[in-house]
C-alpha positions as MATLAB code, in Angstrom:
seq = 'XXXXXXXXXXXXXXXXXXXXXXXXXXXXXXXXXXXXXXXXXXXXXXXXXXXXXXXXXXXXXXXXXXXXX';
ca = [
      52.393   13.475  121.162;
      51.081   15.879  118.542;
      47.823   13.880  118.400;
      47.191   14.529  122.099;
      47.464   18.259  121.482;
      45.347   18.183  118.307;
      42.534   16.339  120.079;
      43.014   18.399  123.284;
      43.645   15.377  125.497;
      44.657   16.292  129.036;
      46.139   14.319  131.923;
      44.030   11.297  132.832;
      42.034   11.470  129.603;
      42.166    8.911  126.814;
      43.048    9.444  123.171;
      40.816    6.840  121.557;
      42.216    4.474  118.969;
      39.452    5.534  116.542;
      41.002    9.027  116.578;
      44.611    7.889  116.753;
      44.649    5.379  113.867;
      43.595    7.829  111.128;
      45.897   10.519  112.537;
      48.951    8.239  112.416;
      48.091    6.736  109.032;
      47.774   10.198  107.521;
      51.117   11.416  108.857;
      53.147    8.216  108.660;
      51.690    6.148  105.795;
      55.002    4.435  105.025;
      55.368    2.882  108.510;
      53.679   -0.494  108.785;
      53.126   -0.707  112.560;
      53.299    2.965  113.466;
      50.561    2.767  116.111;
      52.198   -0.206  117.838;
      55.629    1.445  117.758;
      54.254    4.775  119.006;
      52.368    3.091  121.836;
      55.463    1.117  122.895;
      57.719    4.194  122.833;
      55.271    6.490  124.650;
      54.574    3.877  127.328;
      58.301    3.281  127.838;
      58.864    7.039  128.251;
      56.026    7.228  130.795;
      53.919    9.589  128.668;
      50.925    7.241  128.360;
      49.312    4.218  129.904;
      47.434    1.772  127.699;
      43.670    1.866  128.166;
      41.094   -0.560  126.752;
      40.003    1.916  124.082;
      43.106    4.047  123.591;
      46.058    5.693  125.315;
      45.652    7.583  128.582;
      47.891   10.628  128.997;
      49.922   10.544  132.223;
      51.066   13.528  134.281;
      54.503   13.274  132.646;
      52.906   13.178  129.194;
      50.646   16.116  130.031;
      53.624   18.233  131.081;
      55.457   17.261  127.876;
      52.496   18.160  125.632;
      51.138   21.200  127.398;
      54.166   22.517  129.319;
      52.138   22.707  132.536;
      53.828   22.320  135.879;
];
């Protein structure tokens, strides 16, 4: 979720994999499938929806990241 804030992704916008991969690899280099695990967890929680080129932030995810109501 920190990546969405860093890249200023808002509800309905996509965090592109080309931004997400380096971000996750830098912060979690010891996890083999960190992107896959993160995507699965965030989708399950309703924070994101998979998009062809990344992860789209949902309304629930937006409220979690930005605290907007």
